[in-house]
N, C-alpha and C positions, 0 to 999 in steps of 0.2 A: 629602571622603572618601566621602560617600554617592554623589556623582556618579560618582566613579571606580568604586566597587563596583558600582553599577547598570550602568555601561557594561560592565564585565567580565561581569556576569552576562548581560546581553543578547547579548553576543558568544558566550558559551558556550551560551545557549539557542538562538541561531541555528544554531550547529554541530549541536546536537542535532536541530533542525528539519530541517537538510539531510540528517543521517544517518538519521533516521526516513523522510523521503521517499524516500531512495535505497533503504532496505531494503524499503519497500513497492513501490516501482517494480520492483526486481529480482525480488522474490517473485511478484507478479502477472504480471509479463511472462513468467515461466517457465512459466505455466500456459496460454499461448496455443497453439493447434494450428499456427499459422503464425507467422512473424516479425511480419507486420502485426498479427495479432490479439493477440500478446504486447505489442506496442507500445501498442495501444488500451487493453488492461487496465492496463498499467503507467501510462500517462498518467492514467486515471481515478483509479487508486489515489493517484498523486502529488498530483492535485488535491484529492481528499478529505482527504489529509493536510495540505495547506495550509489548508483550511477549518477543520480540527480546531484548528490552531494559532492561527487568528485568532478562533475562535468565543467564547473567554472575554471578548475586548474587546467583541464585539457584545452579548453577554448583559449585561455590565456596563453598557454605554450605554443599553440598553433598559430596565434595571432603574432607572437614575438618571432616566430621562425618564418613569418610572412607566408604561412600556408592559409590563405584566406578561404579557400573552398572548404577546408577542414574545420576552420573556425565557424563558418556559416552552418555547415552541417551540425556541429556540436551545439551551436545556439539553438537550432530547431529541435534537436533532441532534447536539450535542456528545458526548452519551453513545454515540450509534450510531457516529459517526466515530472516537471513541476506541477503542471495542471493535473495530471493523474493523481499525483500524491496529495495535491490540495483537496481534490474531491473525495479521496479515500478518508483523509483526515477530517473533512466536513462531515462525511457520513458517520464516522466513529464518534465525533463530538455530539452530533445531533441524536444519535442512538443512545448514548450515555445520559445526555441531559433529559431526553424524553423519558427514559427509564426511571431516572431519578424523580421527575415530576410526577410521573404516573404512580410511582410507588407511594409517594407522599399523598397523593390524592386518594389512592386506595386505602391508606391508613386513616385518612380523615373520614372517608365514607364508613369505614368499619367503626370508628369511633362514635360517629354519629348515630349509626345503628345500635351500638351498645348503649348509648345514652337514651335512645328511644325505648328500647326494651326495658332499661332500668326504671324509666318514668312510669311505663305501663304496670310493672310489677309493684311500684311504690303506690300507685293508684289502687290497685287491687288490695294491697295490704291496708291502706287507709279505709276502704270500703267494708272491711270485715267487721262484724258486730263485737262488742265488748266481750271478753271471755278471760278465763283464768289460764294460767299455763297448762299445757297439754299433760304434763306428768301429774299435776294436781287433780285434773279432770279424770284421768285414768283411774287413779286411786279411789276417787268418789264413785266412779262406775262400778268398780269391783265391790266396794262396800254396799252399794245399792243392789247388787245381785245376790247379797247374802239375805235379803228379806225373803220371807215365805212366799210373798206374793209372786216372786220371780218364777218359782215353779209352778204356782197355781195358775198363773197367766201364760204358762208354756212360753217363757222367755218373752213375754209381752206380745205374744201372737194371738192371744185369745183372752182379752180383758173385756168382761161383760158387766161386772159390777161398777158402781161409781168409784168406789175406793180403788179398785184395780186400774180403772181407766186413769185415775189421778196419779197412781203409782207409775203406770207406763209413760204417762206424758212427762213426768219429771225424768224418767229414764231416757226418752227420746230428746229431751232438751239438753241432757248431759252429753248425749252423742253428738248433738249439733255443736255444742260448745267444744268438745274434743276435736271435731272437724275443723272448726276455726282455729283451735291452737295448733293442730297439725299443718294447717295451711300457712299459718304465720311462720312456723319453723321452716317449711320449704321455701317460702317466699323470702325470708331473711337469708337463707343460705345462698339462694340464686342472686339476690341483690348484693351480697357481699362479694361474690364471685365476679359480678359484672363491674363492681367498683374497682376491684383488683385489675380486671382486664382494661378498663378505661384508663387507669393510672399508667399501666404499662405502654399503652397506645400513646398517651401524652408524652411519656418519656422518649418514645421513638419518633416524635415530631407531629403526631396527629393533632389536628386543630390548629396548626400553625400555617403560615404562608408557605405554599408549595414551593415557591422559588424567591427567596428574599432578595436576591441581586436584581432579578427582573422587575420585582414589584417596586423596589426603591428607584431604579432608573426610570420606570414608567411614570412614577410620580414626579420625578425631577424634570423630565423632558416633555411631559404631558402626552405620552404615547400609549397605545395599547400594548397589552403584554406580549402578544405574538411577534409584532415587528422587532421590539427590543430583544426578545428571546433569539430570533433568527440572527440579529446583528451580533449578538454575543457569541452564538455558535460560529459564525463566520470568523469573528475576531480571534477565537481560539485556534481555529485551523490555520489562519494566516500567521499568528504568532510562532506556531511550531514549524510551519513550512519555510517561512522566511529565515528563521533562525537556523534550520537545518540546511537550507539551500545555499546561503550565502555567508553564514557565520564562520564557517571553518575557513573558507577562502579569505574573508576580510581580516580574520584574527590572525592569519598566518603571515600578514604583511603583503599579500599580493595587490591589496587596494592602494599601497602607498608607492608613489613613483620614486624610484631610487634617483638621487642626483647623479647626473652623468658629467664627468669632468670634460671640459672643452678641450679638443685636440690641440696640442702645442702649435703654435703658429710656426710655419715654416720659415727658417732663417735662410736668406739668400747667400749663396756662396760668394766669398770675397775674391774679387779678381786679382789674380797673381801678377805682380809687376814683371816678374821674369817671363811669364807666358806673353804678356803684352809687348815686351822687348822683341821676343822672338817672331811674334805674328805682325806687329804693326810698325817695327822700325827696320831701317835698311841703312847699309854703310853709304856714305857720301863724303869724299875727300874734301870737297870745298864747302860741304854744308855745315850748318850750325842751327841748333834748335833751342829755344829758350825753355826754361822750366815751366813757364805758364802754358806754352803750346804742348809741351809733353803731357802735362796734367790734363789738359782739355782733351787730347787724343786718347788718354787713358780712361777718361770718364765715358767718351763716346764708345770706346771699345768694350767697356763694362756693360754699358747700356744695351748694345746690340746682342751681347750674350746673356743679359739678365743676371749679371753678377753685382754683387755689392762692391762699391769703390771705396778705397782708402781716402781719408781727407788729404788736403794738399801738403801738410807738414809730414804726414806718414809717407806719402808717395815720394816726396823730395828726399827724405832720409833713406828710403829703400833704394830708389833709383841711384843716388849717389854712391851707395855702397856697391851696387852692381857695376856701375861705370867704373869705379877704382879697381874692382877685381878683374875687369876684362880689358882695361887700358884705354877707355874712352876719356879723352882730355876734357877737363872742365874749364870754362871761362867764365868771366863775370856775367851772371844772369843765364848761363846756359851751358850746352855741351857741344863740341866740334866733332866732325867726322861722321855724323848720323843724320838721317832725315826720316820724317814720318812717311810711311808708304801711302801712295794714293791709290786710285783704282788699279793701276797697273803695277802695284807695289810688289806683288808675288813674282811677276815676270823679271823686274829689276833685281830682286833678291837672288833669283835663280841665276841671272847673268852675272 
């Protein structure tokens, strides 16, 4: 399970690293005066972001190797790269959120302008006098021109008699009615186009809240929109940069201390009874030593040399075997012909 979770964590961290590098590249490349300069700045920013992602590994390895100067230098470099990457990500997030809000505000402004123009056209349409449809009026005008008074009045430019003036007045009234009908056709077409444009703008988000997340959080916390928008922008940059900076290091298991097995306790060497006999005993024709005194001398000899000592039963069995093999006579409670060497034991043994 730990392997699966670690693999998933590393995949997510790699995605964060790619996102962070892309944000840094896009933001820095937008600052170049030319396309080539933008690419150079973007490449430098992406390379610094990669170093930032790998720097925790280098710091940990230097610390484990007790290269503390290198670890300190790496920590300073990591802090600089992380700060640089954070500010780049912050600029990228602010630029994108600002462009989104400005775009929605522009849509809303255009929508309001379209609505105002539509209202003005509808007011003009309402103000027009009653009239018949324009095609009907045109036909009426054409039939009106077939009257003999049309030519007699020179197309109603020279009406002198009363009947002629009444005829021409009817003609001009028809022309006014035709103008109103034509205006209606024009206004109706423009209003239909504006309604279609308003519908398109509404579908694109016009007339709605420009930043719903900011608006909701502002109402929840009772804050103005700008501080909330700034906090959200910073949170986005931190989300990406913390995930990219430390996610890969932590997911790979470097954040978990590996249990170290305790070194095996050193077991003292057991003092050899044969070595004790060679170093601490000497021949004595009239001498005799009890088993208890031999064991006490053996323990002192082991303590001086920091050896582990046999217990009394083991010592007696081992010493008895050695005595029998080299001809040391045993008597009740001890052995004859030997003595424990004192401070001058080496000299007596040499003699």
